[in-house]
MARDOSE-307741 format. One record per residue (C-alpha): residue in three letters; x, y, z; chain; residue number from 1. Coordinates in nm, 4 decimals, always signed. Example, Ala and Ser with C-alpha at 12.3 -4.5 7.8 and 13.67 -1.06 7.14 Angstrom:
% MARDOSE-307741
@residuo:ala | x:+1.2300 | y:-0.4500 | z:+0.7800 | cadena:A | num:1 .
@residuo:ser | x:+1.3670 | y:-0.1060 | z:+0.7140 | cadena:A | num:2 .
% end
This chain:
% MARDOSE-307741
@residuo:met | x:+6.1960 | y:+8.7453 | z:+13.4857 | cadena:A | num:1 .
@residuo:arg | x:+6.1393 | y:+8.7304 | z:+13.1001 | cadena:A | num:2 .
@residuo:arg | x:+5.8953 | y:+8.9742 | z:+12.9940 | cadena:A | num:3 .
@residuo:arg | x:+5.9968 | y:+9.2050 | z:+13.2406 | cadena:A | num:4 .
@residuo:leu | x:+6.2417 | y:+9.3851 | z:+13.0072 | cadena:A | num:5 .
@residuo:ala | x:+6.1235 | y:+9.6279 | z:+13.2571 | cadena:A | num:6 .
@residuo:arg | x:+5.8331 | y:+9.4030 | z:+13.2435 | cadena:A | num:7 .
@residuo:ala | x:+5.7338 | y:+9.6254 | z:+12.9536 | cadena:A | num:8 .
@residuo:leu | x:+5.9270 | y:+9.6025 | z:+12.6676 | cadena:A | num:9 .
@residuo:val | x:+5.8473 | y:+9.2399 | z:+12.5984 | cadena:A | num:10 .
@residuo:leu | x:+6.2200 | y:+9.0964 | z:+12.6230 | cadena:A | num:11 .
@residuo:pro | x:+6.3499 | y:+8.8514 | z:+12.8311 | cadena:A | num:12 .
@residuo:leu | x:+6.4593 | y:+8.9847 | z:+13.1645 | cadena:A | num:13 .
@residuo:ala | x:+6.8087 | y:+8.8788 | z:+13.1390 | cadena:A | num:14 .
@residuo:leu | x:+6.8257 | y:+9.0435 | z:+12.8050 | cadena:A | num:15 .
@residuo:ala | x:+6.6495 | y:+9.3473 | z:+12.9231 | cadena:A | num:16 .
@residuo:ala | x:+6.9460 | y:+9.3642 | z:+13.1977 | cadena:A | num:17 .
@residuo:ala | x:+7.2177 | y:+9.2881 | z:+12.9499 | cadena:A | num:18 .
@residuo:met | x:+7.0860 | y:+9.5653 | z:+12.7184 | cadena:A | num:19 .
@residuo:pro | x:+7.2297 | y:+9.8323 | z:+12.8391 | cadena:A | num:20 .
@residuo:ala | x:+7.5780 | y:+9.7214 | z:+12.8841 | cadena:A | num:21 .
@residuo:leu | x:+7.5981 | y:+9.5759 | z:+12.5327 | cadena:A | num:22 .
@residuo:ser | x:+7.4840 | y:+9.8837 | z:+12.3949 | cadena:A | num:23 .
@residuo:met | x:+7.6696 | y:+10.1341 | z:+12.5531 | cadena:A | num:24 .
@residuo:gly | x:+8.0155 | y:+9.9334 | z:+12.5433 | cadena:A | num:25 .
@residuo:phe | x:+8.0697 | y:+9.9398 | z:+12.9052 | cadena:A | num:26 .
@residuo:ser | x:+7.9690 | y:+9.6511 | z:+13.1460 | cadena:A | num:27 .
@residuo:ala | x:+7.6966 | y:+9.6526 | z:+13.4068 | cadena:A | num:28 .
@residuo:pro | x:+7.5186 | y:+9.4291 | z:+13.6078 | cadena:A | num:29 .
@residuo:val | x:+7.2819 | y:+9.2009 | z:+13.4122 | cadena:A | num:30 .
@residuo:ala | x:+6.9786 | y:+9.0247 | z:+13.5445 | cadena:A | num:31 .
@residuo:ala | x:+6.6946 | y:+8.8701 | z:+13.4825 | cadena:A | num:32 .
@residuo:asp | x:+6.4535 | y:+9.0058 | z:+13.7003 | cadena:A | num:33 .
@residuo:ser | x:+6.5141 | y:+9.1522 | z:+14.0111 | cadena:A | num:34 .
@residuo:val | x:+6.3814 | y:+9.0832 | z:+14.3043 | cadena:A | num:35 .
@residuo:val | x:+6.3594 | y:+9.3507 | z:+14.4446 | cadena:A | num:36 .
@residuo:ile | x:+6.0987 | y:+9.6242 | z:+14.4218 | cadena:A | num:37 .
@residuo:gly | x:+5.9555 | y:+9.6937 | z:+14.8348 | cadena:A | num:38 .
@residuo:gly | x:+6.2252 | y:+9.4219 | z:+14.9246 | cadena:A | num:39 .
@residuo:phe | x:+6.5126 | y:+9.3844 | z:+15.1968 | cadena:A | num:40 .
@residuo:pro | x:+6.8226 | y:+9.2910 | z:+15.2212 | cadena:A | num:41 .
@residuo:val | x:+6.9436 | y:+8.9439 | z:+15.3381 | cadena:A | num:42 .
@residuo:glu | x:+7.2647 | y:+8.7296 | z:+15.4055 | cadena:A | num:43 .
@residuo:ala | x:+7.3061 | y:+8.4507 | z:+15.1925 | cadena:A | num:44 .
@residuo:ser | x:+7.3201 | y:+8.2101 | z:+15.4644 | cadena:A | num:45 .
@residuo:gln | x:+6.9526 | y:+8.3107 | z:+15.5491 | cadena:A | num:46 .
@residuo:ser | x:+6.9110 | y:+8.1463 | z:+15.2017 | cadena:A | num:47 .
@residuo:pro | x:+7.1750 | y:+7.9476 | z:+15.1141 | cadena:A | num:48 .
@residuo:trp | x:+7.0054 | y:+7.7797 | z:+14.8198 | cadena:A | num:49 .
@residuo:thr | x:+6.9744 | y:+8.1103 | z:+14.6217 | cadena:A | num:50 .
@residuo:val | x:+7.3023 | y:+8.1543 | z:+14.3797 | cadena:A | num:51 .
@residuo:ala | x:+7.4082 | y:+8.3910 | z:+14.0965 | cadena:A | num:52 .
@residuo:leu | x:+7.4785 | y:+8.3061 | z:+13.7375 | cadena:A | num:53 .
@residuo:ser | x:+7.7579 | y:+8.4403 | z:+13.6576 | cadena:A | num:54 .
@residuo:ser | x:+7.9859 | y:+8.5293 | z:+13.3230 | cadena:A | num:55 .
@residuo:arg | x:+8.2742 | y:+8.7823 | z:+13.3354 | cadena:A | num:56 .
@residuo:asp | x:+8.3717 | y:+8.7443 | z:+12.9965 | cadena:A | num:57 .
@residuo:arg | x:+8.0308 | y:+8.8407 | z:+12.8817 | cadena:A | num:58 .
@residuo:phe | x:+7.8779 | y:+9.0914 | z:+13.1529 | cadena:A | num:59 .
@residuo:gly | x:+8.2016 | y:+9.2564 | z:+13.3145 | cadena:A | num:60 .
@residuo:gly | x:+8.3536 | y:+9.2550 | z:+13.6602 | cadena:A | num:61 .
@residuo:thr | x:+8.1023 | y:+9.4486 | z:+13.8108 | cadena:A | num:62 .
@residuo:arg | x:+7.9035 | y:+9.2522 | z:+14.0506 | cadena:A | num:63 .
@residuo:ala | x:+8.0961 | y:+8.9547 | z:+13.9704 | cadena:A | num:64 .
@residuo:gly | x:+7.9344 | y:+8.9010 | z:+13.6044 | cadena:A | num:65 .
@residuo:gln | x:+7.5953 | y:+8.8371 | z:+13.7414 | cadena:A | num:66 .
@residuo:phe | x:+7.3219 | y:+8.8318 | z:+13.4938 | cadena:A | num:67 .
@residuo:cys | x:+7.0368 | y:+8.5874 | z:+13.6725 | cadena:A | num:68 .
@residuo:gly | x:+6.9184 | y:+8.4262 | z:+13.9687 | cadena:A | num:69 .
@residuo:gly | x:+6.8887 | y:+8.0033 | z:+14.0278 | cadena:A | num:70 .
@residuo:ala | x:+6.7954 | y:+7.7423 | z:+14.3067 | cadena:A | num:71 .
@residuo:ala | x:+6.9833 | y:+7.4682 | z:+14.4018 | cadena:A | num:72 .
@residuo:val | x:+6.7916 | y:+7.2273 | z:+14.4098 | cadena:A | num:73 .
@residuo:gly | x:+7.0647 | y:+6.9337 | z:+14.4488 | cadena:A | num:74 .
@residuo:pro | x:+7.4450 | y:+6.8998 | z:+14.5880 | cadena:A | num:75 .
@residuo:thr | x:+7.5463 | y:+6.9821 | z:+14.1528 | cadena:A | num:76 .
@residuo:thr | x:+7.1975 | y:+7.0530 | z:+14.0037 | cadena:A | num:77 .
@residuo:val | x:+7.0431 | y:+7.4258 | z:+13.9983 | cadena:A | num:78 .
@residuo:leu | x:+6.7153 | y:+7.5291 | z:+13.8438 | cadena:A | num:79 .
@residuo:thr | x:+6.6741 | y:+7.8874 | z:+13.6585 | cadena:A | num:80 .
@residuo:ala | x:+6.4889 | y:+8.0247 | z:+13.3655 | cadena:A | num:81 .
@residuo:ala | x:+6.5458 | y:+7.8782 | z:+13.0281 | cadena:A | num:82 .
@residuo:his | x:+6.5527 | y:+8.2434 | z:+12.9115 | cadena:A | num:83 .
@residuo:cys | x:+6.8565 | y:+8.3092 | z:+13.1054 | cadena:A | num:84 .
@residuo:leu | x:+7.0149 | y:+8.0770 | z:+12.8770 | cadena:A | num:85 .
@residuo:asp | x:+6.9089 | y:+8.2140 | z:+12.5624 | cadena:A | num:86 .
@residuo:glu | x:+7.1799 | y:+8.3000 | z:+12.2877 | cadena:A | num:87 .
@residuo:asp | x:+7.0984 | y:+8.6900 | z:+12.2614 | cadena:A | num:88 .
@residuo:val | x:+7.1537 | y:+8.7067 | z:+12.6151 | cadena:A | num:89 .
@residuo:leu | x:+7.4793 | y:+8.5156 | z:+12.5990 | cadena:A | num:90 .
@residuo:gly | x:+7.5852 | y:+8.5478 | z:+12.3224 | cadena:A | num:91 .
@residuo:gly | x:+7.5940 | y:+8.2322 | z:+12.1946 | cadena:A | num:92 .
@residuo:pro | x:+7.4909 | y:+7.8982 | z:+12.3151 | cadena:A | num:93 .
@residuo:pro | x:+7.5650 | y:+7.8490 | z:+12.6679 | cadena:A | num:94 .
@residuo:glu | x:+7.7976 | y:+7.5654 | z:+12.5714 | cadena:A | num:95 .
@residuo:arg | x:+8.0225 | y:+7.8206 | z:+12.4513 | cadena:A | num:96 .
@residuo:val | x:+8.0582 | y:+8.0479 | z:+12.7217 | cadena:A | num:97 .
@residuo:arg | x:+8.3847 | y:+7.9652 | z:+12.8848 | cadena:A | num:98 .
@residuo:asp | x:+8.3508 | y:+8.0706 | z:+13.2075 | cadena:A | num:99 .
@residuo:leu | x:+7.9499 | y:+8.0494 | z:+13.2808 | cadena:A | num:100 .
@residuo:lys | x:+7.9491 | y:+8.0072 | z:+13.6773 | cadena:A | num:101 .
@residuo:val | x:+7.7440 | y:+7.9745 | z:+13.9647 | cadena:A | num:102 .
@residuo:ile | x:+7.8301 | y:+8.1741 | z:+14.2712 | cadena:A | num:103 .
@residuo:ala | x:+7.7150 | y:+8.0294 | z:+14.5909 | cadena:A | num:104 .
@residuo:gly | x:+7.7049 | y:+8.1690 | z:+14.9575 | cadena:A | num:105 .
@residuo:arg | x:+7.8243 | y:+8.5113 | z:+14.8837 | cadena:A | num:106 .
@residuo:thr | x:+7.5798 | y:+8.8222 | z:+14.9641 | cadena:A | num:107 .
@residuo:asp | x:+7.7687 | y:+9.0862 | z:+14.8377 | cadena:A | num:108 .
@residuo:leu | x:+7.8610 | y:+9.0536 | z:+14.4417 | cadena:A | num:109 .
@residuo:leu | x:+8.1038 | y:+9.3207 | z:+14.4741 | cadena:A | num:110 .
@residuo:ser | x:+8.3368 | y:+9.1152 | z:+14.7173 | cadena:A | num:111 .
@residuo:asp | x:+8.5500 | y:+8.8142 | z:+14.5542 | cadena:A | num:112 .
@residuo:arg | x:+8.5402 | y:+8.7283 | z:+14.8901 | cadena:A | num:113 .
@residuo:gly | x:+8.3120 | y:+8.4311 | z:+15.0694 | cadena:A | num:114 .
@residuo:gly | x:+8.1145 | y:+8.1662 | z:+14.9036 | cadena:A | num:115 .
@residuo:gln | x:+8.2036 | y:+7.9348 | z:+14.5967 | cadena:A | num:116 .
@residuo:glu | x:+8.2074 | y:+7.9967 | z:+14.2516 | cadena:A | num:117 .
@residuo:ile | x:+8.1706 | y:+7.7142 | z:+14.0777 | cadena:A | num:118 .
@residuo:ala | x:+8.2207 | y:+7.6279 | z:+13.6941 | cadena:A | num:119 .
@residuo:val | x:+7.8942 | y:+7.4930 | z:+13.5193 | cadena:A | num:120 .
@residuo:arg | x:+7.9665 | y:+7.1848 | z:+13.3527 | cadena:A | num:121 .
@residuo:arg | x:+7.6787 | y:+7.1104 | z:+13.2045 | cadena:A | num:122 .
@residuo:thr | x:+7.3186 | y:+7.2935 | z:+13.0821 | cadena:A | num:123 .
@residuo:trp | x:+6.9445 | y:+7.1293 | z:+12.9567 | cadena:A | num:124 .
@residuo:val | x:+6.7241 | y:+7.4007 | z:+12.8186 | cadena:A | num:125 .
@residuo:asn | x:+6.3862 | y:+7.2579 | z:+12.7921 | cadena:A | num:126 .
@residuo:pro | x:+6.3359 | y:+7.1868 | z:+12.4258 | cadena:A | num:127 .
@residuo:ala | x:+5.9567 | y:+7.2743 | z:+12.4976 | cadena:A | num:128 .
@residuo:tyr | x:+6.0086 | y:+7.6149 | z:+12.6085 | cadena:A | num:129 .
@residuo:asp | x:+5.8710 | y:+7.9100 | z:+12.4362 | cadena:A | num:130 .
@residuo:gly | x:+5.9744 | y:+8.2234 | z:+12.3903 | cadena:A | num:131 .
@residuo:gly | x:+5.6580 | y:+8.3391 | z:+12.2387 | cadena:A | num:132 .
@residuo:ser | x:+5.4244 | y:+8.2360 | z:+12.4518 | cadena:A | num:133 .
@residuo:asn | x:+5.6864 | y:+8.2022 | z:+12.8009 | cadena:A | num:134 .
@residuo:ala | x:+5.5908 | y:+7.8597 | z:+12.8144 | cadena:A | num:135 .
@residuo:gly | x:+5.8281 | y:+7.6206 | z:+12.9556 | cadena:A | num:136 .
@residuo:asp | x:+6.0642 | y:+7.8581 | z:+13.1065 | cadena:A | num:137 .
@residuo:phe | x:+6.3086 | y:+7.6279 | z:+13.2652 | cadena:A | num:138 .
@residuo:ala | x:+6.6758 | y:+7.4953 | z:+13.2532 | cadena:A | num:139 .
@residuo:val | x:+6.8841 | y:+7.2448 | z:+13.4698 | cadena:A | num:140 .
@residuo:leu | x:+7.2566 | y:+7.3409 | z:+13.5085 | cadena:A | num:141 .
@residuo:thr | x:+7.4804 | y:+7.0609 | z:+13.6398 | cadena:A | num:142 .
@residuo:leu | x:+7.7915 | y:+7.1747 | z:+13.8701 | cadena:A | num:143 .
@residuo:ala | x:+8.1684 | y:+7.0683 | z:+13.8375 | cadena:A | num:144 .
@residuo:glu | x:+8.1849 | y:+7.0155 | z:+14.1846 | cadena:A | num:145 .
@residuo:pro | x:+7.9109 | y:+7.0198 | z:+14.4706 | cadena:A | num:146 .
@residuo:leu | x:+7.8324 | y:+7.3246 | z:+14.7112 | cadena:A | num:147 .
@residuo:gln | x:+7.8881 | y:+7.2903 | z:+15.0526 | cadena:A | num:148 .
@residuo:gly | x:+7.6750 | y:+7.2757 | z:+15.3605 | cadena:A | num:149 .
@residuo:asp | x:+7.2836 | y:+7.2662 | z:+15.3477 | cadena:A | num:150 .
@residuo:ser | x:+7.2701 | y:+7.4582 | z:+15.0185 | cadena:A | num:151 .
@residuo:val | x:+6.9385 | y:+7.2716 | z:+14.8711 | cadena:A | num:152 .
@residuo:ile | x:+6.6132 | y:+7.3546 | z:+14.8725 | cadena:A | num:153 .
@residuo:gly | x:+6.3311 | y:+7.1168 | z:+14.8390 | cadena:A | num:154 .
@residuo:met | x:+6.0825 | y:+7.1492 | z:+14.5672 | cadena:A | num:155 .
@residuo:ala | x:+5.6924 | y:+7.1514 | z:+14.5949 | cadena:A | num:156 .
@residuo:ala | x:+5.5220 | y:+6.8890 | z:+14.4160 | cadena:A | num:157 .
@residuo:asp | x:+5.1757 | y:+6.8932 | z:+14.2998 | cadena:A | num:158 .
@residuo:gly | x:+4.8863 | y:+6.9443 | z:+14.5535 | cadena:A | num:159 .
@residuo:asp | x:+5.1457 | y:+7.0750 | z:+14.8138 | cadena:A | num:160 .
@residuo:pro | x:+4.9649 | y:+7.3350 | z:+15.0246 | cadena:A | num:161 .
@residuo:ala | x:+5.2904 | y:+7.5469 | z:+14.9399 | cadena:A | num:162 .
@residuo:tyr | x:+5.0593 | y:+7.6773 | z:+14.6101 | cadena:A | num:163 .
@residuo:thr | x:+4.7917 | y:+7.8174 | z:+14.8025 | cadena:A | num:164 .
@residuo:ala | x:+4.6280 | y:+8.1113 | z:+14.7142 | cadena:A | num:165 .
@residuo:gly | x:+4.7186 | y:+8.3713 | z:+14.9791 | cadena:A | num:166 .
@residuo:glu | x:+5.0271 | y:+8.2016 | z:+15.0704 | cadena:A | num:167 .
@residuo:thr | x:+5.2955 | y:+8.4559 | z:+15.1915 | cadena:A | num:168 .
@residuo:ala | x:+5.6024 | y:+8.3617 | z:+14.9336 | cadena:A | num:169 .
@residuo:thr | x:+5.9393 | y:+8.5285 | z:+14.9658 | cadena:A | num:170 .
@residuo:val | x:+6.1227 | y:+8.5724 | z:+14.6373 | cadena:A | num:171 .
@residuo:tyr | x:+6.5166 | y:+8.6192 | z:+14.6099 | cadena:A | num:172 .
@residuo:gly | x:+6.7798 | y:+8.8059 | z:+14.3698 | cadena:A | num:173 .
@residuo:trp | x:+6.9894 | y:+9.0759 | z:+14.3316 | cadena:A | num:174 .
@residuo:gly | x:+6.7992 | y:+9.2132 | z:+14.0362 | cadena:A | num:175 .
@residuo:asp | x:+6.7019 | y:+9.6022 | z:+13.9932 | cadena:A | num:176 .
@residuo:ile | x:+6.5214 | y:+9.7522 | z:+14.2709 | cadena:A | num:177 .
@residuo:ser | x:+6.3505 | y:+10.0211 | z:+14.1492 | cadena:A | num:178 .
@residuo:gly | x:+6.2592 | y:+9.9570 | z:+13.8037 | cadena:A | num:179 .
@residuo:thr | x:+6.4790 | y:+10.2115 | z:+13.6161 | cadena:A | num:180 .
@residuo:gly | x:+6.8277 | y:+9.9906 | z:+13.6185 | cadena:A | num:181 .
@residuo:glu | x:+6.9191 | y:+10.0537 | z:+13.9766 | cadena:A | num:182 .
@residuo:tyr | x:+7.0802 | y:+9.7180 | z:+14.0892 | cadena:A | num:183 .
@residuo:pro | x:+7.2341 | y:+9.6378 | z:+14.4201 | cadena:A | num:184 .
@residuo:asp | x:+7.5188 | y:+9.5293 | z:+14.5377 | cadena:A | num:185 .
@residuo:gly | x:+7.3925 | y:+9.2758 | z:+14.7917 | cadena:A | num:186 .
@residuo:leu | x:+7.1169 | y:+8.9650 | z:+14.7799 | cadena:A | num:187 .
@residuo:arg | x:+6.7476 | y:+9.1221 | z:+14.8587 | cadena:A | num:188 .
@residuo:ala | x:+6.4269 | y:+8.9433 | z:+14.9260 | cadena:A | num:189 .
@residuo:ala | x:+6.0783 | y:+9.0631 | z:+14.8971 | cadena:A | num:190 .
@residuo:arg | x:+5.7419 | y:+8.8857 | z:+15.0639 | cadena:A | num:191 .
@residuo:val | x:+5.4933 | y:+8.8465 | z:+14.8352 | cadena:A | num:192 .
@residuo:arg | x:+5.1403 | y:+8.6573 | z:+14.7972 | cadena:A | num:193 .
@residuo:val | x:+5.0613 | y:+8.3294 | z:+14.5915 | cadena:A | num:194 .
@residuo:leu | x:+4.7799 | y:+8.4872 | z:+14.3979 | cadena:A | num:195 .
@residuo:pro | x:+4.4860 | y:+8.3651 | z:+14.2855 | cadena:A | num:196 .
@residuo:asp | x:+4.5063 | y:+8.2086 | z:+13.8992 | cadena:A | num:197 .
@residuo:ala | x:+4.1691 | y:+8.3690 | z:+13.8195 | cadena:A | num:198 .
@residuo:leu | x:+4.3561 | y:+8.7456 | z:+13.8694 | cadena:A | num:199 .
@residuo:cys | x:+4.6436 | y:+8.6406 | z:+13.6769 | cadena:A | num:200 .
@residuo:glu | x:+4.4770 | y:+8.4926 | z:+13.3781 | cadena:A | num:201 .
@residuo:asp | x:+4.2801 | y:+8.8438 | z:+13.3722 | cadena:A | num:202 .
@residuo:ala | x:+4.6076 | y:+9.0269 | z:+13.3842 | cadena:A | num:203 .
@residuo:tyr | x:+4.7366 | y:+8.8023 | z:+13.0991 | cadena:A | num:204 .
@residuo:pro | x:+4.4825 | y:+8.6693 | z:+12.8251 | cadena:A | num:205 .
@residuo:gly | x:+4.7433 | y:+8.6421 | z:+12.5629 | cadena:A | num:206 .
@residuo:gly | x:+4.8789 | y:+8.9052 | z:+12.2750 | cadena:A | num:207 .
@residuo:met | x:+5.1612 | y:+9.0983 | z:+12.3505 | cadena:A | num:208 .
@residuo:asp | x:+5.1152 | y:+9.1066 | z:+12.7114 | cadena:A | num:209 .
@residuo:gly | x:+5.1687 | y:+8.7293 | z:+12.7614 | cadena:A | num:210 .
@residuo:thr | x:+4.9473 | y:+8.4359 | z:+12.8223 | cadena:A | num:211 .
@residuo:tyr | x:+4.9046 | y:+8.2885 | z:+13.1904 | cadena:A | num:212 .
@residuo:asp | x:+4.9082 | y:+7.9496 | z:+13.1630 | cadena:A | num:213 .
@residuo:ala | x:+4.8101 | y:+7.8284 | z:+13.5293 | cadena:A | num:214 .
@residuo:ala | x:+4.8821 | y:+7.4439 | z:+13.4353 | cadena:A | num:215 .
@residuo:ser | x:+5.2706 | y:+7.5353 | z:+13.4144 | cadena:A | num:216 .
@residuo:met | x:+5.2750 | y:+7.9179 | z:+13.5512 | cadena:A | num:217 .
@residuo:leu | x:+5.2023 | y:+8.0568 | z:+13.9273 | cadena:A | num:218 .
@residuo:cys | x:+5.1686 | y:+8.4297 | z:+13.9912 | cadena:A | num:219 .
@residuo:ala | x:+5.2663 | y:+8.6387 | z:+14.2948 | cadena:A | num:220 .
@residuo:gly | x:+5.3081 | y:+8.9573 | z:+14.4220 | cadena:A | num:221 .
@residuo:glu | x:+5.0180 | y:+9.2183 | z:+14.5145 | cadena:A | num:222 .
@residuo:ala | x:+4.7029 | y:+9.3031 | z:+14.3319 | cadena:A | num:223 .
@residuo:glu | x:+4.7374 | y:+9.6828 | z:+14.3782 | cadena:A | num:224 .
@residuo:gly | x:+5.1515 | y:+9.6291 | z:+14.2888 | cadena:A | num:225 .
@residuo:gly | x:+5.4293 | y:+9.7205 | z:+14.5148 | cadena:A | num:226 .
@residuo:arg | x:+5.6411 | y:+9.4651 | z:+14.6017 | cadena:A | num:227 .
@residuo:asp | x:+5.7890 | y:+9.2248 | z:+14.2798 | cadena:A | num:228 .
@residuo:ala | x:+6.0857 | y:+9.1237 | z:+14.1128 | cadena:A | num:229 .
@residuo:cys | x:+6.2454 | y:+9.2702 | z:+13.8258 | cadena:A | num:230 .
@residuo:gln | x:+6.4964 | y:+9.2297 | z:+13.5747 | cadena:A | num:231 .
@residuo:gly | x:+6.8043 | y:+9.0465 | z:+13.7420 | cadena:A | num:232 .
@residuo:asp | x:+6.6233 | y:+8.8398 | z:+13.8998 | cadena:A | num:233 .
@residuo:ser | x:+6.5019 | y:+8.5556 | z:+13.6381 | cadena:A | num:234 .
@residuo:gly | x:+6.5706 | y:+8.2426 | z:+13.7225 | cadena:A | num:235 .
@residuo:gly | x:+6.5504 | y:+8.2958 | z:+14.0992 | cadena:A | num:236 .
@residuo:pro | x:+6.3975 | y:+8.1327 | z:+14.3753 | cadena:A | num:237 .
@residuo:leu | x:+6.0350 | y:+8.1704 | z:+14.5021 | cadena:A | num:238 .
@residuo:val | x:+5.9783 | y:+8.0553 | z:+14.8012 | cadena:A | num:239 .
@residuo:ala | x:+5.6693 | y:+7.9289 | z:+15.0364 | cadena:A | num:240 .
@residuo:gln | x:+5.6836 | y:+7.7273 | z:+15.3524 | cadena:A | num:241 .
@residuo:gly | x:+6.0210 | y:+7.6466 | z:+15.3347 | cadena:A | num:242 .
@residuo:arg | x:+5.9906 | y:+7.4621 | z:+14.9791 | cadena:A | num:243 .
@residuo:leu | x:+6.0748 | y:+7.6443 | z:+14.6461 | cadena:A | num:244 .
@residuo:ile | x:+5.7610 | y:+7.6501 | z:+14.4558 | cadena:A | num:245 .
@residuo:gly | x:+5.8774 | y:+7.8941 | z:+14.1338 | cadena:A | num:246 .
@residuo:leu | x:+6.1207 | y:+8.0455 | z:+13.9386 | cadena:A | num:247 .
@residuo:val | x:+6.0903 | y:+8.3900 | z:+13.8165 | cadena:A | num:248 .
@residuo:ser | x:+5.9752 | y:+8.3945 | z:+13.4626 | cadena:A | num:249 .
@residuo:trp | x:+5.8328 | y:+8.7226 | z:+13.2970 | cadena:A | num:250 .
@residuo:gly | x:+5.5798 | y:+9.0019 | z:+13.3503 | cadena:A | num:251 .
@residuo:ile | x:+5.4582 | y:+9.3432 | z:+13.2743 | cadena:A | num:252 .
@residuo:gly | x:+5.6768 | y:+9.6530 | z:+13.4581 | cadena:A | num:253 .
@residuo:cys | x:+5.7826 | y:+9.5732 | z:+13.7773 | cadena:A | num:254 .
@residuo:gly | x:+5.5844 | y:+9.5886 | z:+14.0846 | cadena:A | num:255 .
@residuo:arg | x:+5.2677 | y:+9.7682 | z:+13.8638 | cadena:A | num:256 .
@residuo:ala | x:+4.9030 | y:+9.7839 | z:+14.0220 | cadena:A | num:257 .
@residuo:gly | x:+4.7418 | y:+9.5004 | z:+13.7654 | cadena:A | num:258 .
@residuo:asn | x:+5.0448 | y:+9.3023 | z:+13.6367 | cadena:A | num:259 .
@residuo:pro | x:+5.1845 | y:+9.0679 | z:+13.9050 | cadena:A | num:260 .
@residuo:gly | x:+5.4983 | y:+8.8553 | z:+13.8376 | cadena:A | num:261 .
@residuo:val | x:+5.4867 | y:+8.5457 | z:+13.6506 | cadena:A | num:262 .
@residuo:tyr | x:+5.6668 | y:+8.2355 | z:+13.7526 | cadena:A | num:263 .
@residuo:met | x:+5.7547 | y:+7.8380 | z:+13.6233 | cadena:A | num:264 .
@residuo:arg | x:+5.5560 | y:+7.6664 | z:+13.8212 | cadena:A | num:265 .
@residuo:val | x:+5.7575 | y:+7.4115 | z:+13.9733 | cadena:A | num:266 .
@residuo:ser | x:+5.5398 | y:+7.1376 | z:+14.0400 | cadena:A | num:267 .
@residuo:his | x:+5.5100 | y:+7.1488 | z:+13.6690 | cadena:A | num:268 .
@residuo:leu | x:+5.8937 | y:+7.1040 | z:+13.6024 | cadena:A | num:269 .
@residuo:met | x:+5.9177 | y:+6.8155 | z:+13.8230 | cadena:A | num:270 .
@residuo:arg | x:+5.6445 | y:+6.6774 | z:+13.6352 | cadena:A | num:271 .
@residuo:thr | x:+5.8056 | y:+6.7159 | z:+13.2947 | cadena:A | num:272 .
@residuo:leu | x:+6.1441 | y:+6.5975 | z:+13.4209 | cadena:A | num:273 .
@residuo:gly | x:+5.9778 | y:+6.3074 | z:+13.6081 | cadena:A | num:274 .
@residuo:trp | x:+6.0545 | y:+6.4363 | z:+13.9605 | cadena:A | num:275 .
@residuo:thr | x:+5.7974 | y:+6.2789 | z:+14.1889 | cadena:A | num:276 .
@residuo:arg | x:+5.9966 | y:+6.3421 | z:+14.5072 | cadena:A | num:277 .
@residuo:ala | x:+6.2013 | y:+6.6770 | z:+14.6346 | cadena:A | num:278 .
@residuo:ser | x:+6.5014 | y:+6.4368 | z:+14.6490 | cadena:A | num:279 .
@residuo:glu | x:+6.4363 | y:+6.2961 | z:+14.3092 | cadena:A | num:280 .
@residuo:gly | x:+6.6582 | y:+6.3395 | z:+13.9670 | cadena:A | num:281 .
@residuo:val | x:+6.8792 | y:+6.5757 | z:+14.1748 | cadena:A | num:282 .
% end
């Protein structure tokens, strides 16, 4: 997630995860939002649309260079967070990262076996993305070759009941599982609830803590804290009723009471891109 810099440092989650490795002179996993404070291990086959963004050149070989998550919505189309492709995170424009890849179908990032590693052929970052307010935090990756098998998830458009407050959702990722920089090797998931917009507006009314915009954002978690995404999970999928409803974006801390995780609302993304159906534009 973006501001989860530990959700408390007001930095992109991807950058937050990257900073320890870069500042201390060794490679460490980067992630834009963890997924899983209060989560549980899952196999990649249980959520084949969940992919890892990777650059070994930038983030080292540990955990395959993972630094963010993504969601496959087409055979060659992956959605992620715009802040994952920020120059502060990648060390330059994304098109200059020669080994930018998507890893799909691999549960354990310590293993080089299983799944696919596919080069990213083209990146598109929402030009309306605002790093100050966190608005418009999405990007589209076009892969150099198609994903294998049934690795695509449908998107929830406006009016879909999956967005209903109180609905159970699941967020997936390889991010921080404790809020203290403890990264798992394997994919994890956490069950959260879609929360009322009013609760999120109260939690993030503006200023240094961020501004919640119900038209373009969605928040999920538990009002009392607990299950949540965290550093290293940014760009990863939030799924309800079998459809993609959010991308991990930002928040304050991880799993803190009163500070639920904020996600990019997929229906807003679809409107922005002119995708009126789950299969359109991908």
